[in-house]
C-alpha positions in Angstrom: -5.8 79.7 77.9 -6.4 76.6 76.0 -6.4 74.2 78.9 -9.3 76.3 80.4 -11.4 76.2 76.9 -10.8 72.3 77.0 -12.3 72.1 80.8 -15.2 74.4 79.8 -15.8 72.4 76.7 -15.9 68.9 78.7 -17.9 70.4 81.5 -20.5 71.4 79.0 -20.5 68.1 77.0 -20.9 66.3 80.3 -23.9 68.7 81.2 -25.4 67.8 77.9 -24.8 64.3 77.9 -26.3 64.0 81.3 -29.5 65.9 80.4 -30.0 63.7 77.4 -29.6 60.6 79.3 -32.2 61.7 81.8 -34.7 62.8 79.2 -34.3 59.3 77.6 -34.4 57.7 80.7 -37.7 59.7 81.7 -39.3 58.9 78.3 -38.9 54.9 78.7 -40.2 55.1 82.4 -43.4 53.1 82.6 -46.7 55.2 82.9 -48.1 55.4 86.8 -51.6 53.4 86.8 -54.5 55.9 87.4 -56.3 55.8 90.7 -60.0 54.6 89.9 -61.2 57.4 92.4 -59.9 59.9 89.6 -62.6 61.0 87.1 -61.9 62.6 83.7 -64.4 65.6 83.0 -65.8 66.9 79.7 -67.5 70.2 79.1 -71.0 68.5 79.7 -70.1 66.9 83.1 -67.6 69.5 84.5 -70.4 71.7 86.1 -72.0 68.7 87.4 -69.1 67.3 89.3 -67.6 70.6 90.6 -70.6 72.5 91.7 -70.6 70.9 95.5 -67.7 70.3 97.8 -64.1 70.8 97.1 -62.9 69.5 93.7 -59.1 69.6 92.5 -59.0 69.6 88.7 -55.9 68.7 86.9 -55.7 70.1 83.3 -52.9 67.9 81.7 -51.8 66.5 78.4 -50.6 63.0 77.3 -47.3 64.3 76.1 -46.6 66.6 79.0 -43.7 65.3 81.2 -44.5 67.4 84.3 -48.0 66.3 84.0 -46.8 62.5 84.3 -45.0 63.4 87.1 -48.0 64.7 88.9 -49.9 61.4 88.5 -48.7 59.8 91.7 -49.4 62.7 93.8 -53.0 63.2 92.4 -53.5 59.4 93.2 -51.9 60.1 96.7 -54.8 63.0 97.0 -57.5 60.9 95.7 -56.7 58.0 98.1 -56.4 60.4 101.1 -59.6 59.7 103.3 -58.7 62.6 105.5 -59.1 65.2 102.8 -62.4 66.3 101.9 -61.8 66.6 98.3 -62.7 64.7 94.9 -59.8 64.7 92.3 -60.8 65.1 88.6 -58.7 65.4 85.2 -59.1 67.6 82.1 -57.2 66.5 79.1 -56.7 69.9 77.3 -56.1 68.4 73.8 -59.4 66.3 74.1 -61.4 69.4 75.8 -60.0 72.3 74.4 -63.3 74.6 74.8 -63.0 73.7 78.4 -59.3 74.6 78.7 -59.9 77.8 76.9 -62.8 78.9 79.0 -60.6 78.5 82.2 -57.8 80.3 80.3 -55.2 77.5 80.5 -51.9 78.7 79.4 -49.5 76.2 80.8 -50.0 72.7 82.1 -50.1 70.9 84.4 -52.4 73.5 86.0 -54.2 72.5 89.0 -57.7 74.4 89.7 -59.2 73.9 93.2 -62.9 74.5 93.3 -65.3 74.9 96.0 -69.0 74.8 95.5 -68.3 75.3 91.8 -66.0 78.4 92.5 -62.5 78.8 91.6 -60.6 79.7 94.6 -57.2 78.8 93.9 -54.9 78.2 90.5 -51.4 76.1 91.1 -49.5 76.2 87.7 -46.8 73.6 87.2 -45.8 70.6 89.3 -46.3 70.8 92.8 -46.0 68.5 96.0 -48.6 66.9 97.7 -47.8 68.8 100.8 -48.3 72.2 98.9 -51.5 71.0 97.5 -52.7 70.0 100.8 -51.8 73.3 102.5 -54.0 75.3 99.9 -56.8 72.8 100.4 -56.7 73.2 104.4 -56.7 76.9 104.2 -60.5 76.5 102.7 
């Protein structure tokens, strides 16, 4: 019985240690440079930029690790010339009224707009393929 408890304790400690190591490594990872095609929106510029065509808007925060993980994917989307979209970002800490208007409860949240109307909402980190699949449905 004592041997089983020791083995369980060692496994739990290894699991906790691995999680702490990965967290520290992720915190120290360099920030991904943002694609210059991605524009940041405010409450005053939001309607102007999302009213025509397909717009993918990322609601994010600086402190959000999954939001940081989405940056390379958003860069790829913005650079993909085959997609008829524009990519935008809204910092929920700086644009609280805008985040409240769209009832943002968790981040990252991607909202896909078509001609100013919300057509799809994706909450959490998503792959590029999943986002492209939703865009192509439009």
